MARMI-282634 format. One record per residue (C-alpha): residue in three letters; x, y, z. Coordinates in steps of 0.02 Angstrom, whole numbers, padded with zeros to 5 digits, always signed. Layout:
REM residues N
ALAXYZ ...
//
This chain:
REM residues 558
MET-00323+00623-02976 THR-00431+00473-02938 MET-00303+00332-02938 LEU-00122+00319-02886 GLY-00056+00148-02926 ARG-00172+00027-02840 TYR-00240+00160-02721 ARG-00408+00244-02752 ILE-00400+00427-02698 GLU-00556+00476-02600 GLY-00520+00652-02545 ARG-00394+00779-02484 LEU-00348+00779-02300 GLY-00218+00916-02286 GLU-00053+00990-02338 GLY+00120+00977-02262 ALA+00286+01063-02291 MET+00344+00937-02420 ALA+00189+00839-02465 ASP+00001+00840-02491 VAL-00104+00714-02394 PHE-00254+00621-02465 ARG-00377+00493-02402 ALA-00364+00335-02505 HIS-00423+00155-02511 ASP-00315+00003-02541 PRO-00431-00122-02627 GLY-00302-00262-02611 ILE-00330-00279-02424 GLY-00486-00172-02405 ARG-00402-00042-02295 THR-00422+00146-02291 VAL-00255+00236-02281 ALA-00180+00410-02287 ILE-00076+00440-02443 LYS+00061+00572-02434 LEU+00122+00634-02604 LEU+00283+00733-02625 LYS+00244+00906-02691 PRO+00288+00936-02874 GLU+00419+01069-02835 PHE+00512+00942-02730 GLY+00470+00795-02840 ARG+00563+00874-02987 ASN+00723+00858-02885 PRO+00769+00673-02898 GLU+00888+00683-02751 LEU+00752+00752-02636 GLY+00629+00623-02701 GLU+00749+00482-02669 ARG+00787+00549-02496 PHE+00601+00567-02459 LEU+00574+00384-02500 ARG+00732+00323-02415 GLU+00692+00408-02251 ALA+00509+00356-02261 ARG+00564+00175-02282 ALA+00672+00190-02128 ALA+00526+00268-02032 GLY+00418+00124-02093 ALA+00520+00008-01984 LEU+00457+00097-01829 ASN+00324+00006-01732 HIS+00261+00106-01584 PRO+00084+00138-01519 ASN+00111+00326-01528 ILE+00185+00331-01703 ALA+00073+00321-01856 THR+00117+00160-01947 ILE+00186+00170-02124 TYR+00115+00031-02234 ASP+00194+00063-02403 VAL+00323+00175-02484 GLY+00348+00190-02671 GLU+00331+00286-02833 ALA+00183+00282-02952 ASP+00151+00387-03107 GLY+00315+00477-03073 VAL+00257+00534-02900 ALA+00339+00478-02738 TYR+00211+00427-02606 ILE+00194+00358-02431 ALA+00042+00254-02380 MET+00017+00264-02193 GLU-00106+00230-02053 LEU-00259+00341-02061 VAL-00292+00405-01885 GLU-00473+00457-01861 GLY-00463+00601-01741 GLN-00415+00782-01722 PRO-00247+00866-01748 LEU-00175+00942-01590 ASP-00164+01115-01668 GLN-00352+01116-01701 LEU-00386+01062-01522 ILE-00278+01203-01452 GLN-00360+01327-01571 SER-00535+01276-01515 GLN-00504+01250-01329 GLY-00355+01360-01291 ARG-00258+01302-01138 LEU-00268+01116-01098 PRO-00276+01048-00919 TYR-00101+01011-00860 GLU-00147+00830-00821 ARG-00191+00806-01004 VAL-00032+00896-01058 LEU+00068+00775-00952 ALA-00022+00623-01024 ILE+00004+00680-01204 GLY+00183+00730-01167 GLN+00219+00557-01098 GLN+00162+00475-01259 LEU+00260+00594-01370 ALA+00418+00575-01266 SER+00401+00386-01276 ALA+00377+00393-01465 LEU+00527+00507-01490 ASP+00637+00402-01377 TYR+00590+00247-01477 ALA+00628+00333-01643 HIS+00792+00406-01579 ARG+00851+00235-01520 ALA+00815+00175-01697 GLY+00928+00313-01761 ILE+00789+00424-01830 VAL+00770+00609-01788 HIS+00597+00677-01831 ARG+00649+00860-01854 ASP+00471+00924-01879 VAL+00381+00896-01714 LYS+00233+01016-01710 PRO+00048+01012-01660 SER-00013+00982-01837 ASN+00095+00825-01844 ILE+00014+00758-01687 LEU-00156+00675-01704 LEU-00268+00633-01557 THR-00379+00482-01581 ALA-00567+00497-01574 ASP-00572+00458-01387 GLY-00443+00594-01355 ARG-00331+00479-01254 THR-00200+00424-01379 ALA-00078+00537-01471 LYS-00002+00483-01637 LEU+00156+00565-01703 LEU+00151+00587-01892 ASP+00262+00641-02036 PHE+00435+00569-02021 GLY+00454+00621-02204 VAL+00582+00756-02164 ALA+00671+00648-02035 ARG+00857+00619-02048 ILE+00926+00446-02016 GLY+01068+00444-01891 ASP+01214+00563-01903 LEU+01308+00610-02058 ASP+01456+00504-02104 PRO+01607+00611-02057 ALA+01689+00552-02218 GLY+01535+00594-02321 SER+01538+00693-02482 GLU+01495+00874-02514 GLN+01335+00813-02596 GLN+01278+00728-02434 LEU+01312+00888-02337 ALA+01213+00992-02459 GLN+01065+00872-02448 THR+01069+00880-02260 GLN+01071+01069-02257 ILE+00921+01073-02371 GLY+00830+00949-02261 GLN+00872+01043-02102 MET+00771+01194-02156 ILE+00621+01090-02206 GLY+00484+01097-02076 THR+00385+01229-01982 PRO+00500+01371-01926 ARG+00397+01412-01772 TYR+00438+01243-01694 MET+00619+01229-01749 SER+00762+01210-01627 PRO+00900+01341-01617 GLU+01013+01219-01710 GLN+00890+01208-01854 ALA+00864+01396-01856 LEU+01052+01423-01866 GLY+01074+01287-01997 ILE+01196+01184-01896 ALA+01200+00997-01864 VAL+01054+00927-01762 ASP+01028+00772-01658 ARG+00889+00698-01552 ARG+00894+00845-01433 SER+00826+00953-01573 ASP+00664+00852-01566 LEU+00660+00877-01378 PHE+00666+01066-01402 SER+00520+01055-01524 LEU+00427+00946-01398 GLY+00454+01083-01269 VAL+00379+01211-01388 VAL+00226+01099-01411 LEU+00205+01072-01224 TYR+00222+01260-01194 GLU+00082+01294-01319 MET-00031+01162-01240 VAL-00004+01234-01065 THR-00021+01419-01107 GLY-00132+01415-01262 LYS-00002+01529-01345 VAL+00139+01497-01466 ALA+00310+01502-01386 PHE+00386+01612-01522 PRO+00259+01735-01593 GLY+00370+01814-01727 VAL+00297+01831-01902 GLY+00449+01836-02014 LEU+00576+01697-02037 ALA+00720+01808-01981 THR+00624+01866-01827 LEU+00578+01688-01783 ALA+00758+01631-01804 ILE+00819+01766-01684 GLN+00684+01727-01557 ILE+00718+01540-01563 ALA+00906+01558-01555 GLN+00922+01698-01429 GLU+00763+01752-01338 ARG+00680+01666-01191 VAL+00495+01626-01201 GLU+00369+01721-01097 PRO+00363+01643-00921 ILE+00228+01511-00911 ASP+00157+01575-00747 ARG+00100+01736-00833 SER-00023+01638-00940 ALA-00047+01481-00835 ALA-00024+01519-00651 ASP-00096+01349-00604 CYS+00038+01254-00700 PRO+00138+01150-00574 PRO+00319+01204-00546 GLY+00379+01032-00597 LEU+00297+01044-00769 ARG+00362+01222-00790 PHE+00536+01159-00752 ILE+00521+01017-00879 ILE+00466+01137-01016 ASP+00599+01266-00972 LYS+00733+01131-00979 LEU+00670+01069-01147 LEU+00678+01248-01213 ALA+00859+01275-01162 LYS+00954+01359-01305 LYS+01104+01245-01287 PRO+01072+01060-01324 ASP+01181+01001-01179 GLN+01068+01096-01057 ARG+00914+00998-01111 PHE+00865+00823-01060 ALA+00987+00694-01124 ASP+00856+00592-01215 GLY+00671+00555-01231 ASP+00677+00426-01093 ALA+00734+00560-00969 VAL+00588+00670-01024 LEU+00469+00523-01007 LYS+00527+00488-00830 ALA+00512+00671-00781 LEU+00335+00683-00852 THR+00285+00518-00771 ARG+00350+00577-00603 GLU+00251+00738-00622 LEU+00092+00646-00673 ASP+00110+00528-00525 ALA+00127+00678-00412 THR-00045+00741-00466 GLY-00120+00583-00389 GLU+00002+00573-00244 ALA+00049+00397-00295 PRO+00115+00295-00148 THR+00292+00226-00154 GLN+00375+00076-00077 ARG+00412+00089+00109 ARG+00509-00003+00239 GLY+00403-00079+00376 LEU+00234-00009+00420 SER+00191+00154+00335 LEU+00159+00310+00434 ARG-00024+00306+00385 VAL-00037+00139+00477 LYS+00078+00171+00625 LEU+00001+00339+00668 PRO-00180+00278+00683 LEU-00124+00122+00778 MET-00029+00229+00901 LEU-00175+00350+00922 VAL-00301+00208+00942 THR-00192+00121+01071 LEU-00171+00278+01175 THR-00356+00318+01156 ALA-00405+00142+01208 VAL-00298+00151+01365 ALA-00368+00322+01411 LEU-00547+00266+01376 ALA-00526+00104+01476 ALA-00466+00201+01628 SER-00602+00332+01608 VAL-00742+00206+01579 SER-00686+00102+01728 MET-00686+00254+01842 MET-00853+00314+01775 LEU-00934+00143+01797 SER-00869+00131+01975 ARG-00939+00301+02018 GLU-01101+00260+01929 ARG-01118+00098+02024 ARG-01089+00183+02191 THR-01213+00320+02148 LEU-01350+00199+02095 GLU-01320+00086+02245 HIS-01331+00236+02360 MET-01497+00284+02281 ALA-01560+00106+02303 ILE-01503+00102+02485 VAL-01592+00265+02521 SER-01750+00200+02439 GLY-01739+00031+02527 GLY-01705+00117+02694 SER-01863+00220+02674 ILE-01965+00064+02639 ALA-01888-00027+02788 ALA-01925+00123+02902 PHE-02105+00126+02842 VAL-02130-00061+02876 THR-02044-00047+03045 GLY-02153+00099+03096 ASN-02312+00008+03052 SER-02257-00151+03141 ALA-02205-00066+03303 VAL-02378-00043+03381 LEU-02437-00220+03340 ALA-02273-00295+03403 ALA-02283-00195+03565 ASP-02465-00246+03596 ASN-02427-00431+03571 ALA-02269-00425+03676 GLY-02370-00400+03836 LEU-02486-00548+03803 ALA-02465-00731+03832 PRO-02415-00828+03676 ALA-02589-00905+03664 GLU-02670-00734+03667 GLN-02558-00649+03540 ASP-02638-00602+03374 TRP-02522-00571+03226 THR-02656-00582+03091 SER-02663-00396+03055 LEU-02473-00387+03045 GLN-02471-00531+02920 ALA-02603-00443+02816 PHE-02499-00285+02816 VAL-02342-00382+02764 THR-02435-00475+02626 THR-02498-00310+02556 ALA-02328-00229+02566 ALA-02244-00379+02483 ARG-02348-00352+02327 ASP-02231-00210+02282 GLN-02126-00269+02133 GLY-01971-00196+02216 ILE-01986-00307+02371 ARG-01915-00481+02359 ASP-01929-00542+02542 LEU-02007-00468+02700 VAL-01995-00548+02872 VAL-02051-00481+03043 ALA-01984-00574+03197 ASP-02026-00545+03382 THR-01904-00523+03525 GLY-01893-00711+03546 GLY-01831-00731+03368 ILE-01991-00812+03304 VAL-02056-00759+03133 ARG-02228-00682+03156 ALA-02260-00614+02981 ALA-02175-00648+02814 SER-02198-00631+02627 ASP-02167-00819+02624 SER-02302-00891+02736 ALA-02202-01051+02761 LEU-02083-00956+02874 ILE-02216-00902+02999 GLY-02191-00979+03170 ARG-02014-01035+03133 PRO-01858-00967+03216 TYR-01787-00819+03126 ARG-01619-00854+03046 ALA-01521-00748+02923 ALA-01473-00829+02759 SER-01302-00910+02758 GLY-01164-00817+02665 GLU-01242-00648+02692 ALA-01113-00520+02743 PRO-01158-00350+02812 LEU-01122-00201+02702 ASP-01122-00079+02846 ALA-01232-00157+02977 GLU-01197-00038+03121 ALA-01219+00121+03020 THR-01357+00075+02901 GLY-01422-00096+02949 VAL-01396-00153+02771 ILE-01314-00316+02721 ALA-01289-00400+02555 ALA-01421-00527+02509 THR-01377-00687+02418 ASP-01481-00752+02276 ARG-01578-00887+02370 GLY-01654-00934+02202 LYS-01747-00768+02188 GLY-01616-00658+02109 PRO-01496-00534+02188 GLY-01554-00403+02309 LEU-01512-00277+02445 ARG-01556-00330+02624 PHE-01607-00210+02764 VAL-01621-00267+02946 ARG-01702-00141+03061 PRO-01750-00159+03248 ILE-01931-00129+03298 ARG-01928+00005+03432 TYR-02074+00075+03527 ALA-02066+00186+03680 GLY-01879+00156+03690 ALA-01894-00034+03696 ASP-01853-00167+03565 PHE-01996-00278+03509 GLY-01911-00378+03370 LYS-01840-00341+03200 VAL-01890-00317+03017 ASP-01790-00407+02883 LEU-01822-00330+02711 VAL-01741-00380+02546 ILE-01774-00269+02394 ARG-01736-00327+02218 ARG-01585-00253+02132 THR-01638-00305+01956 ALA-01674-00126+01905 LEU-01510-00070+01984 ASP-01409-00200+01890 ALA-01502-00160+01728 ALA-01461+00024+01748 ILE-01278-00016+01778 ALA-01273-00135+01628 ASN-01356-00004+01518 ALA-01231+00127+01573 ARG-01089+00005+01537 LEU-01159-00032+01363 LEU-01178+00152+01321 LEU-01002+00190+01377 ILE-00934+00044+01275 ILE-01028+00105+01120 LEU-00964+00281+01149 SER-00787+00214+01167 LEU-00800+00116+01005 VAL-00866+00269+00913 VAL-00726+00376+00982 MET-00595+00244+00936 THR-00666+00229+00760 VAL-00660+00417+00737 VAL-00482+00421+00804 LEU-00434+00279+00687 VAL-00505+00368+00534 VAL-00431+00535+00584 GLY-00265+00451+00621 TYR-00262+00364+00452 LEU-00305+00523+00358 SER-00177+00620+00459 GLY-00047+00487+00423 ALA-00089+00494+00238 MET-00075+00684+00238 VAL+00098+00668+00312 ALA+00156+00511+00220 ARG+00117+00571+00045 PRO+00220+00731+00046 LEU+00360+00639+00137 ALA+00356+00505+00002 ARG+00366+00639-00133 LEU+00512+00723-00047 ARG+00602+00558-00022 LEU+00573+00508-00203 ALA+00638+00676-00263 LEU+00793+00657-00155 ASP+00821+00480-00220 GLU+00808+00537-00401 ALA+00903+00700-00380 ALA+01075+00619-00391 GLN+01026+00515-00542 SER+00957+00665-00638 ASP+01090+00791-00582 PHE+00952+00884-00489 ALA+00859+00912-00653 LEU+00689+00900-00569 ARG+00571+01006-00467 ILE+00429+00962-00347 SER+00261+01031-00401 HIS+00140+01077-00263 ARG+00009+01200-00204 ARG+00037+01176-00020 ARG+00051+01322+00101 ASP+00106+01222+00252 GLU+00273+01161+00318 PHE+00284+01030+00181 GLY+00258+01164+00050 ALA+00402+01261+00127 ALA+00508+01101+00123 PHE+00465+01073-00061 ASP+00510+01254-00102 ALA+00675+01233-00009 PHE+00712+01076-00111 ASN+00671+01169-00274 ARG+00785+01313-00225 ALA+00924+01193-00182 ALA+00902+01099-00346 ALA+00904+01262-00444 ALA+01065+01312-00357 VAL+01152+01145-00381 GLU+01094+01101-00557 PRO+01200+01231-00652 HIS+01356+01158-00573 LEU+01308+00983-00633 GLY+01220+01010-00799 GLY+01311+00975-00959 THR+01460+00895-00875 GLY+01391+00720-00850 ALA+01380+00635-00683 LYS+01499+00705-00554 SER+01590+00601-00429 GLU+01518+00589-00256 ALA+01664+00689-00187 ALA+01637+00830-00313 MET+01452+00837-00274 LYS+01488+00846-00087 ALA+01613+00985-00119 THR+01482+01084-00214 LEU+01353+01063-00076 ILE+01481+01108+00059 ALA+01548+01258-00034 ALA+01377+01338-00060 PRO+01346+01385+00124 ALA+01527+01440+00140 ARG+01505+01562-00004 ARG+01345+01629+00074 ALA+01433+01651+00240 ALA+01573+01746+00153 
//
């Protein structure tokens, strides 16, 4: 066959339960499509052919990003056909066959798309009834799943007042499809609804997670028994890394009784979305400041107070230590100058003023004053007249201490604080000149404290830098610690918020081995205990739910 109506057949793509699939070209609009032709053995039955076209036309009204679009439905050369979107990609069954198990994050992403597509179709009154990996195409980028083949779908429910002929057609249609992915209702030949598609979706998710088919029987009778009665092999035997939440979703989809499954595709979508969000620890809305903000702020505040007190105490001790060192050094210099001035002062003291010679003492003072650490040096005689000084303008004038200078500890050390006097701050030492037990004047020495102040300022800067580094580290650690606590708390709170709405039909997936992991496990155990009392009965009243939760510990105590 090279032509079918206006379509030019370019090659065979595959084979389905009821139809063969070909690649074709529509020259009218220049579009490549997939043509699905009803198989001859079904085409000879006019009722099946008409139903194939009727249901395909209904499916053609579906417009969803995860459902392959149907462009045209008709009959040409006595053959019923469907022209649909050609999805360039890879069928899911081939991907599973080549790769085996899929990462659970990818399973969740694909499951979300399929659940959304099924929910959309179900709301339009269409049940797919042949959900299987070969009917799911992944686009070339591997990100988008397309659900195909609504050709065996049934539109809505049967009319209760329908004829025997309608019932017979439905029974024939119910057994069309791939037995391995049928629901228990299909296997038993009883009426199906949207929850049948959800069971098939669970079989597909199971195969993606484990890399194995859910029901491995080979004969139709064996498969029917397995699907209707036997539980699948536990997922954790083949996929121990599968999160508990995803295992719970699949197990619930594979429930034998329809009323024990999710109510609709939207409920499945929400459960899968919640599980996918949990893999990234998505943040949720909070009241006030989040814990990840409050915790670091509290830690930084406490650290800042502790550091301020510590730095202040350390700087005070550092200042006292450095000043003591400077006093000891200045005292040694003052003692040296005093010792060298004593003999000259004593010699001149016994002479008349006109005979006194202070030249050698001035030379000594001038030499000593060249030391960078000495700011001022004055030697005065017993009459209070300056006889030698680093500032020659003071020689011969009465000795007078600078105004505003207050003694630090004059009696004990002979040291008083020196004012700036335009030359910078300093430490002042006043020592008496003694020789042979007699006083012959005094030495007034001021040493610069520039180096001392620089050392103190450097110590202060280093301590401030250290404090900032410590506070930054505390801030980062506090934020990370807050995040580590806030995320699991947010998950637990979200689960508790959604538990009542979903009748506890959810589980928290985790790999934690800490207290939060124990809390998640406790929630999962509680949900598993409460869910059977709520499932299948609709939403209970608040009083009934409280009675269930109160009665459980009473039964354990009994």
